[in-house]
C-alpha positions in Angstrom: -9.7 -25.4 2.1 -9.8 -25.4 -2.0 -13.8 -25.6 -1.7 -13.5 -22.1 0.7 -10.8 -20.7 -1.7 -13.2 -21.3 -4.7 -16.3 -19.7 -2.9 -14.2 -16.6 -2.1 -13.0 -16.1 -5.3 -16.8 -16.5 -7.0 -17.5 -13.9 -4.5 -15.0 -11.5 -5.8 -17.0 -11.2 -8.7 -19.9 -9.4 -7.4 -17.6 -7.0 -5.6 -15.3 -6.3 -8.9 -18.6 -5.7 -10.4 -19.6 -3.0 -8.0 -16.4 -1.5 -8.4 -16.5 -1.2 -12.1 -19.7 0.5 -11.7 -18.6 2.9 -9.2 -16.0 3.8 -11.2 -17.8 4.3 -14.4 -20.4 6.7 -12.7 -17.7 8.4 -11.1 -15.6 9.2 -14.1 -18.6 9.6 -16.6 -20.8 11.8 -14.8 -18.6 13.4 -11.9 -15.1 13.8 -13.3 -16.2 16.5 -16.3 -15.8 16.3 -20.0 -12.3 14.3 -21.0 -13.0 15.7 -24.5 -13.2 19.1 -23.3 -10.0 18.1 -21.1 -8.2 16.8 -23.6 -9.0 19.8 -25.9 -7.3 22.3 -23.6 -8.9 25.7 -22.5 -9.3 27.4 -26.1 -10.8 25.0 -28.4 -13.4 25.1 -31.0 -16.6 22.7 -30.9 -15.7 20.8 -33.8 -12.6 19.6 -32.0 -14.3 18.7 -28.9 -16.6 16.3 -30.9 -13.9 14.7 -32.8 -12.3 13.9 -29.8 -15.6 12.3 -28.2 -15.8 10.3 -31.5 -12.1 8.8 -31.0 -12.7 7.8 -27.0 -16.2 6.7 -28.1 -18.0 9.2 -25.8 -20.6 10.0 -28.3 -22.1 6.3 -27.8 -24.6 5.0 -25.6 -23.8 4.6 -21.8 -24.2 0.7 -22.1 -21.7 0.6 -24.8 -19.3 2.7 -23.0 -19.6 0.7 -20.1 -19.0 -2.5 -22.1 -15.9 -1.0 -23.2 -14.3 -0.7 -20.0 -15.5 -3.6 -18.7 -13.5 -5.2 -21.8 -10.5 -2.9 -20.4 -10.8 -4.6 -17.0 -11.0 -8.4 -18.4 -8.2 -7.5 -21.0 -6.1 -5.7 -18.7 -6.0 -3.3 -21.5 -6.7 0.5 -20.4 -5.3 2.2 -24.0 -3.2 5.0 -23.9 -2.3 7.6 -21.7 -4.5 11.0 -22.7 -1.0 13.0 -21.8 1.7 10.9 -22.8 0.2 8.6 -25.4 2.1 6.0 -23.8 0.0 2.4 -23.1 -1.4 2.5 -19.4 0.1 -1.0 -18.9 3.8 -0.2 -19.8 3.4 3.0 -17.5 2.4 0.7 -14.7 4.6 -2.0 -15.3 7.5 0.2 -15.6 6.9 2.5 -12.3 5.3 0.1 -10.1 8.7 -2.0 -9.5 10.3 1.2 -8.8 7.9 1.9 -6.0 8.0 -1.7 -4.5 11.8 -1.0 -4.6 11.3 1.2 -1.7 7.9 0.3 -0.4 8.4 -3.2 -0.2 11.4 -3.0 2.1 9.5 -0.4 4.3 6.6 -2.9 4.2 8.8 -5.7 5.4 11.6 -3.9 7.8 8.5 -2.0 9.8 7.0 -5.5 10.4 10.0 -6.8 11.6 11.0 -4.3 13.6 7.9 -3.3 15.2 7.0 -7.1 16.2 10.5 -7.3 17.8 10.1 -4.2 19.9 6.3 -5.2 20.7 7.6 -8.5 21.8 10.1 -6.7 24.0 8.2 -4.0 25.3 5.3 -6.3 26.4 7.6 -8.9 28.4 8.6 -5.5 30.3 5.3 -3.9 30.4 4.6 -1.4 33.2 8.6 -0.5 33.8 10.1 2.4 32.7 11.4 0.7 29.2 7.7 0.5 28.6 6.8 3.5 29.2 9.6 5.3 27.7 9.0 3.8 24.6 5.0 4.4 24.3 6.1 8.0 25.0 9.0 7.8 22.0 6.3 6.6 19.9 3.7 9.2 20.8 6.4 12.1 19.9 7.3 10.0 16.7 3.5 9.9 15.6 3.3 13.7 16.1 6.2 14.7 13.8 5.5 15.3 10.1 6.7 13.2 7.4 7.9 16.3 5.6 9.9 17.4 8.8 11.8 13.8 8.8 12.7 14.5 5.1 14.1 17.6 5.4 16.1 16.8 8.5 17.1 13.4 6.8 18.1 15.4 3.5 20.1 17.8 5.5 22.2 15.3 7.7 22.4 12.2 5.6 22.9 13.9 2.3 24.8 17.4 3.0 26.3 17.1 6.3 27.4 13.4 6.7 27.2 13.1 3.0 25.9 9.3 2.8 23.2 9.2 0.6 22.3 11.5 -2.4 19.2 13.4 -1.4 17.6 13.0 -5.0 17.9 10.7 -8.1 17.4 7.2 -9.3 19.1 5.1 -11.9 18.3 2.3 -13.9 20.3 -0.4 -12.0 18.3 -2.2 -9.4 21.3 -2.9 -7.0 22.6 0.8 -7.5 19.1 2.0 -6.5 19.0 -0.6 -3.6 22.3 0.5 -2.3 22.5 3.8 -3.0 19.1 5.6 -3.7 16.5 3.6 -1.6 18.1 3.7 1.9 17.3 7.3 2.9 13.6 7.3 1.8 13.5 3.8 3.6 14.9 5.3 6.6 12.5 8.4 6.7 9.6 6.1 6.2 10.5 3.7 8.9 10.5 6.6 11.3 7.1 7.3 10.7 5.7 4.1 9.9 7.4 2.1 13.1 5.9 4.3 15.6 1.9 3.3 14.9 2.6 -0.3 14.3 4.9 -1.0 17.3 2.1 0.5 19.4 -0.7 -1.3 17.9 1.3 -4.4 18.0 1.9 -4.0 21.6 -1.4 -4.1 22.5 -2.0 -7.2 20.8 0.7 -8.9 22.7 0.1 -7.7 26.0 -3.5 -8.7 25.6 -2.5 -12.4 25.0 0.1 -12.4 27.7 -2.8 -11.7 30.1 -4.6 -15.0 28.6 -5.2 -18.6 30.5 -3.2 -20.5 28.7 0.1 -17.9 29.0 -0.1 -18.8 33.0 -0.7 -22.4 32.5 2.5 -22.5 30.3 4.4 -20.6 32.8 2.8 -22.9 35.4 3.9 -25.9 33.8 7.4 -24.6 33.8 8.1 -23.4 30.5 10.6 -20.7 29.9 9.8 -17.1 29.1 11.4 -17.3 26.0 8.9 -20.2 24.9 6.0 -18.5 26.4 6.7 -15.4 24.4 7.9 -16.7 21.0 6.0 -19.6 20.8 2.6 -19.3 22.7 2.1 -15.4 22.4 4.0 -14.5 19.4 1.6 -17.2 17.4 -1.6 -16.1 18.5 -0.6 -12.7 18.3 0.2 -13.3 14.7 -3.7 -13.1 13.4 -4.3 -9.4 14.1 -0.8 -8.4 13.0 -1.1 -10.5 9.8 -4.5 -8.5 9.3 -2.7 -5.2 9.5 -0.1 -6.1 7.3 -2.5 -7.4 4.8 -4.0 -4.0 5.0 -0.7 -2.3 4.0 -0.3 -4.2 0.7 -2.2 -2.0 -1.6 -0.1 1.1 -0.3 2.9 -0.6 -1.5 2.2 0.1 -5.0 0.9 3.4 -4.2 3.8 4.4 -2.6 4.3 7.7 -0.6 3.4 10.5 -2.8 5.7 13.3 -0.5 8.9 11.0 -0.6 8.7 10.2 -4.5 8.1 13.9 -5.2 10.9 15.0 -2.8 13.7 12.4 -3.8 12.5 12.7 -7.3 11.7 8.6 -7.6 9.9 7.8 -10.7 7.6 5.7 -8.9 3.7 4.6 -9.4 2.8 7.3 -6.5 4.1 10.3 -8.5 2.7 9.0 -11.6 -0.6 9.0 -9.7 -0.3 12.3 -8.6 0.6 13.9 -12.0 -2.2 11.9 -13.4 -4.6 13.6 -11.2 -3.3 16.9 -11.8 -3.3 16.4 -15.8 -6.9 14.4 -15.2 -5.6 11.6 -17.0 -8.6 9.4 -16.7 -7.3 6.2 -18.1 -4.2 5.7 -15.9 -6.4 6.6 -12.7 -8.8 4.1 -13.5 -6.6 1.3 -14.4 -4.8 1.7 -11.2 -8.1 2.1 -9.2 -9.0 -1.4 -10.8 -5.7 -3.2 -10.3 -5.6 -1.9 -6.5 -9.2 -3.2 -6.0 -8.2 -6.3 -7.5 -5.1 -6.6 -5.0 -6.9 -5.9 -2.3 -9.4 -8.7 -2.6 -6.5 -11.3 -3.5 -4.8 -9.9 -0.3 -8.0 -10.9 1.6 -8.2 -14.4 0.6 -4.7 -14.8 0.9 -4.7 -13.8 4.5 -8.1 -15.9 5.4 -5.9 -19.1 4.2 -2.8 -17.7 6.4 -5.2 -17.7 9.2 -5.6 -21.6 9.1 -1.9 -22.0 8.8 -1.1 -19.8 12.0 -4.0 -21.2 14.1 -5.7 -24.5 13.3 -8.7 -23.6 15.5 -9.8 -21.2 12.9 -12.6 -22.6 10.7 -12.9 -21.2 7.2 -16.9 -21.2 6.3 
């Protein structure tokens, strides 16, 4: 196990090098002149050249690439071009805000979807199963924007349960007052596709020979579904959950904009609009590293879920 993890960590190095080169090429050759962007629409040639000197853009390509590599290795991407704040400080301040909402959505989505998938798979082919699938299809056809408008109107204006916008500096106030409505709306969008996907995983396992054997030996239906079927369905479910981990830090751009939540999703949108390259590059690198770490972690979890899995 340890040897496998070490090999996977070493394999992350060339992948990270490829990500660094791709980001460097995209931002340096296709992202426009950063100096001209910072100087504004009306700027003299002298001002642009001064900014290029300050950013090190007049140096050779290899020197600029080495500067970017050092930024990645030290996790120090300098300061934001728009606000002059440390990029690392921006991310450390806004990432917890996004996780306060998206972390709960990720956990509750998995919990609700797996529970309902087990339920409808157990009653597959019945009216309940067909009704749930039809509801999921309808829910997937509705835009998040519509959910947000209706949710704010009902929960915020008509019933006056949750505020329609805002965020505070207190964690528990956010969890109890400001986060529930965005979480409910995001679950309305995310549960339906997850439920349909997990249902297919569970139904596939219920048709396997080991399930019929367990039933033939007298195992109760609850034991068959919870011990045998659920554990064997867990591998693709965990894979799908791992694929969603990077999105936890990106957040929902639309929800953060609608509810005025100062999270990382809104910061990404603002950085793109302002051409704030240091922030965009830092977040891209962080997400790439997070995705690679999540993949290695999931591979280790596979072995725990199913001892028959061989890590090579």
